[in-house]
C-alpha positions in Angstrom: -3.2 -0.5 -1.0 -2.1 -2.4 2.1 -2.5 0.8 4.1 -6.8 0.5 3.5 -6.8 -2.9 5.2 -4.7 -1.7 8.1 -7.1 1.3 8.4 -10.0 -1.0 8.8 -8.4 -2.6 11.8 -7.6 0.6 13.4 -11.1 1.6 13.2 -11.8 -1.0 16.1 -9.7 1.0 18.6 -6.4 2.0 19.8 -3.0 0.4 19.9 0.3 0.8 21.7 3.3 0.3 19.5 7.1 0.0 19.9 10.0 1.6 17.9 11.7 0.1 14.9 13.0 0.9 11.4 11.6 1.2 8.0 15.0 0.9 6.3 17.0 -2.5 6.3 20.1 -3.7 5.0 20.6 -6.9 3.1 24.0 -8.7 2.9 25.1 -12.3 2.5 28.7 -13.8 2.2 28.4 -15.1 -1.4 26.6 -12.3 -2.5 28.7 -9.2 -3.8 26.7 -6.3 -3.5 24.7 -4.9 -0.6 21.0 -4.1 -1.1 18.2 -2.4 1.0 14.8 -3.1 2.1 12.4 0.0 2.6 8.8 0.1 3.7 6.6 2.5 2.1 3.0 3.9 2.7 0.5 4.3 0.1 -0.6 8.1 1.0 0.6 11.0 -1.0 1.9 13.3 1.8 5.5 15.0 1.5 6.4 14.0 5.3 6.3 10.5 4.4 8.9 11.0 1.9 11.5 12.1 4.5 10.6 9.7 7.5 13.8 7.9 7.0 16.2 10.4 5.1 19.0 7.8 4.5 16.7 6.1 1.9 17.6 9.2 -0.5 21.2 8.6 0.0 21.0 5.1 -0.8 18.9 5.3 -4.2 21.8 7.3 -5.4 24.2 4.4 -4.7 22.4 1.2 -5.7 22.1 0.2 -9.2 18.4 -0.5 -9.2 14.9 0.3 -7.7 12.7 -2.5 -7.0 8.9 -2.0 -6.4 5.8 -4.1 -5.9 4.5 -2.7 -9.4 6.0 -0.4 -11.9 4.0 2.7 -12.7 3.9 3.3 -16.5 1.0 5.0 -18.6 -0.1 1.7 -19.8 -0.5 0.1 -16.3 -2.1 3.2 -14.8 -4.6 3.2 -17.7 -5.1 -0.5 -17.0 -5.8 0.4 -13.4 -8.3 3.1 -14.1 -10.2 0.9 -16.5 -10.3 -1.8 -13.8 -11.9 0.5 -11.4 -14.7 1.6 -13.7 -17.9 -0.1 -12.9 -19.1 -2.7 -15.4 -23.1 -3.1 -16.0 -24.7 -4.1 -12.7 -21.8 -2.7 -10.5 -22.7 1.0 -10.5 -24.0 2.6 -7.5 -27.4 3.2 -9.1 -27.5 -0.4 -9.9 -26.5 -1.6 -6.2 -27.8 0.8 -3.8 -31.1 2.0 -2.5 -32.2 5.3 -3.1 -31.3 6.5 0.7 -27.9 4.9 0.0 -27.4 6.8 -3.4 -28.3 10.1 -1.6 -25.8 9.4 0.9 -22.9 8.6 -1.1 -23.7 11.2 -4.0 -24.3 14.1 -1.7 -21.1 13.2 0.5 -18.8 13.4 -2.5 -20.4 16.5 -4.0 -20.3 18.3 -0.8 -16.8 17.3 0.2 -15.0 17.2 -3.3 -17.3 18.8 -5.7 -17.9 15.5 -7.6 -20.8 15.2 -9.5 -23.2 12.2 -9.4 -22.5 11.2 -13.1 -18.9 10.9 -12.2 -19.1 9.1 -8.9 -21.5 6.6 -10.5 -18.9 5.5 -13.1 -16.7 3.8 -10.6 -17.0 0.7 -8.6 -17.4 1.5 -4.9 -13.7 0.6 -3.9 -12.5 2.9 -6.6 -13.9 5.8 -4.4 -12.2 4.8 -1.3 -9.0 6.8 -1.9 -11.2 9.8 -2.3 -12.2 9.4 1.5 -8.4 9.6 2.5 -8.0 12.7 0.4 -10.7 14.1 2.2 -9.2 13.4 5.6 -5.7 14.0 4.8 -5.4 16.1 1.6 -2.5 15.0 -0.7 0.4 17.6 -1.0 2.5 15.5 -3.8 1.8 13.9 -7.2 2.0 10.5 -5.6 2.9 8.2 -2.7 6.3 7.6 -1.5 6.7 4.3 -3.8 5.7 6.4 -7.0 7.9 9.2 -6.0 10.8 7.0 -5.6 10.3 5.2 -8.7 10.2 8.7 -10.5 13.7 9.5 -8.9 15.2 6.0 -10.3 13.9 6.8 -13.7 15.0 10.2 -13.8 18.8 8.8 -12.6 18.5 6.5 -15.6 18.6 3.5 -13.3 17.0 0.2 -13.6 13.2 0.0 -12.2 11.6 -3.6 -11.6 8.6 -4.9 -10.3 8.1 -8.0 -7.9 4.3 -8.2 -8.8 2.1 -7.8 -11.8 -0.8 -4.9 -12.0 -3.0 -7.7 -13.3 -2.4 -9.7 -9.9 -2.7 -6.6 -7.5 -6.1 -5.4 -9.2 -7.5 -8.8 -9.0 -6.8 -9.1 -5.3 -7.5 -5.6 -4.1 -10.3 -4.6 -6.5 -11.8 -7.8 -7.1 -14.0 -8.0 -3.8 -17.7 -8.7 -4.0 -19.6 -5.6 -5.2 -21.9 -5.8 -2.0 -19.0 -5.9 0.2 -17.4 -2.9 -1.7 -20.7 -1.0 -1.2 -21.1 -1.6 2.4 -17.4 -0.7 3.1 -17.8 2.7 1.2 -21.0 3.4 3.2 -19.6 2.3 6.7 -16.5 4.8 6.0 -18.7 7.6 4.9 -20.9 7.3 7.8 -18.0 6.9 10.2 -15.8 9.7 9.0 -14.5 10.8 12.3 -13.5 7.2 13.0 -11.5 7.0 9.5 -10.1 10.3 10.6 -8.7 8.9 13.7 -7.5 6.0 12.1 -5.6 7.7 9.5 -3.9 9.9 12.5 -3.0 6.8 14.1 -1.6 5.1 11.1 0.4 8.2 10.5 2.0 8.1 14.0 2.8 4.2 13.3 4.5 5.0 10.1 6.4 8.0 11.3 7.5 6.3 14.2 8.7 3.5 11.7 6.9 0.8 13.7 6.7 -2.3 11.7 6.1 -4.5 14.4 2.9 -2.6 15.2 1.9 -3.1 11.7 2.4 -6.8 11.8 0.4 -6.9 15.0 -2.4 -5.4 13.1 -2.1 -7.8 10.2 -2.5 -10.7 12.7 -6.0 -9.7 13.1 -6.9 -10.5 9.5 -6.3 -14.0 9.9 -9.9 -14.9 9.6 -11.0 -12.0 7.4 -13.6 -13.2 4.9 -12.0 -11.7 1.7 -8.7 -10.3 2.5 -7.1 -12.5 5.1 -3.5 -12.1 6.3 -2.6 -15.1 4.3 -3.9 -13.8 1.0 -3.1 -10.1 1.5 0.3 -10.4 2.9 1.8 -13.9 3.6 1.5 -15.6 0.3 2.5 -12.7 -1.9 5.8 -12.3 0.6 6.6 -16.1 -0.3 6.0 -15.5 -3.9 8.4 -12.5 -3.8 11.2 -14.1 -2.4 12.6 -16.0 -5.4 12.5 -12.8 -7.5 14.0 -10.9 -4.7 17.0 -13.5 -4.5 17.4 -13.2 -8.2 17.8 -9.6 -8.1 20.0 -9.7 -5.0 22.6 -11.9 -7.0 22.6 -9.6 -10.0 23.0 -6.0 -8.6 22.6 -3.7 -5.6 19.0 -2.8 -5.1 16.8 -0.6 -3.0 13.6 -2.8 -2.6 10.6 -0.7 -1.8 7.1 -2.3 -0.6 4.4 -1.4 1.5 5.7 -1.4 5.1 3.2 -4.2 6.0 5.5 -6.6 3.9 8.4 -6.4 6.2 7.6 -7.9 9.8 6.3 -11.1 11.1 7.0 -14.6 10.9 6.2 -14.4 7.3 7.4 -11.0 6.6 10.2 -10.5 3.9 12.7 -9.9 6.8 12.3 -13.2 8.3 12.0 -14.8 5.1 15.1 -13.5 3.9 17.0 -14.5 7.1 15.8 -17.9 6.7 17.4 -17.9 3.1 20.9 -17.0 4.9 20.8 -13.4 4.5 22.0 -11.2 7.1 19.3 -8.1 7.5 20.2 -5.4 9.8 18.2 -2.1 10.6 19.4 1.2 9.2 18.5 4.3 11.3 
């Protein structure tokens, strides 16, 4: 879900970016196996699956695929249940009649979703539908989910760095009034959202993790999802788990691209631990 916050920043205007890489090799003198770090994006489009084709060679060579969370039937069911509105959180409970009309008419016109269905979910649960409208998906899942499916088909180890509960609490636990306003703003500014997604598309396909880090710097003082909470603190918590995994086997570690760069990005944090990190082009 990190791309959602980046999109909010991109709505404020254009940015010029440099070149970089999404795929990084991890080595250390006293660690036998070579592992890799790969930045993903949470949009379900085939073109993102082949931005760096070498990742598909490496997934066949490494022992394990490591992801932020593991997509299992029970975890997906948990996420869906978490996104359902509780009493007092439904759109009809928190929106004026005018706001309800705006939201319900939008989703019915754009996606054919009926009011009864839309009203069952928290406002934040409807945000992914906005991205589907602007950039229709052409795969069954985003890059991380597709890569995870590949590892499972190959019978390889799949492990997670975070829990589903933690991510849900962080990303979906925003105050309900904030969620509502965020949804309304996105609907009313669909052109800006479209521009933002196209900009994000360009940044990602150019493998520009430094540009994404610059965007995250703008979140330092965000009221609910600050850079510290959304990215830095999570990276720091991931490092001990990553080090254990690096000592056990060769890994392809797949995390949202925003986790890679910056002072408290995974690349720099691993370097501080004595690992040699080099880009793979």
